[in-house]
C-alpha positions in Angstrom: -78.1 18.0 -8.7 -78.7 20.1 -5.6 -75.7 22.2 -6.5 -77.2 23.0 -9.9 -80.5 24.0 -8.3 -78.6 26.1 -5.7 -76.9 28.0 -8.5 -80.0 28.5 -10.5 -81.9 29.7 -7.4 -79.0 32.1 -6.6 -79.0 33.5 -10.1 -82.7 34.1 -10.0 -82.5 35.7 -6.5 -79.8 38.0 -7.9 -82.1 38.9 -10.8 -84.9 39.7 -8.4 -82.6 41.8 -6.3 -81.5 43.8 -9.3 -85.1 44.3 -10.3 -86.1 45.5 -6.8 -83.1 47.8 -6.8 -84.2 49.4 -10.0 -87.7 49.8 -8.6 -86.3 51.5 -5.5 -83.7 53.7 -7.2 -85.4 54.5 -10.5 -89.1 53.5 -10.0 -88.5 51.2 -13.0 -89.7 47.6 -12.9 -87.7 45.8 -15.5 -89.8 42.6 -15.4 -93.0 44.5 -15.8 -91.5 46.6 -18.7 -90.2 43.4 -20.4 -93.5 41.5 -20.0 -96.0 44.3 -20.8 -97.1 45.1 -17.3 -97.1 43.8 -13.7 -100.4 41.9 -14.2 -99.5 39.9 -17.2 -99.3 36.1 -16.9 -95.6 36.1 -17.9 -94.7 38.7 -15.3 -96.6 36.9 -12.6 -94.8 33.7 -13.5 -91.4 35.4 -13.4 -92.2 37.0 -10.0 -93.3 33.6 -8.6 -90.3 31.7 -9.9 -88.0 34.4 -8.4 -89.8 34.2 -5.1 -89.5 30.4 -5.0 -85.8 30.8 -5.8 -85.5 33.2 -2.9 -87.2 30.7 -0.6 -84.8 27.9 -1.8 -81.9 30.2 -1.0 -83.0 30.3 2.6 -82.0 26.7 2.9 -78.4 27.7 2.1 -78.3 29.5 5.4 -79.1 26.3 7.4 -76.8 23.8 5.6 -73.6 22.8 7.2 -70.6 24.1 5.3 -68.8 20.8 5.3 -71.8 19.0 3.7 -72.0 21.8 1.0 -68.4 21.6 0.2 -68.5 17.8 -0.1 -71.3 18.3 -2.7 -69.0 20.5 -4.7 -66.6 17.6 -5.2 -69.4 15.3 -6.4 -69.8 17.0 -9.8 
């Protein structure tokens, strides 16, 4: 179960990274564009979920590699 959450969090963090990249390079916020603006409820939910995913990904830095690899075999 943790492996699935890790992968979902990583995908969401990548989406957030791509969005921030588009803001930095092109001044284009894909999430705001898709949701009708930065302040819309849907955009705020997406930003919050991506932020939570990023926080979850921090835990990946502190896990022992052996314990993570043993979880991969548990699928």
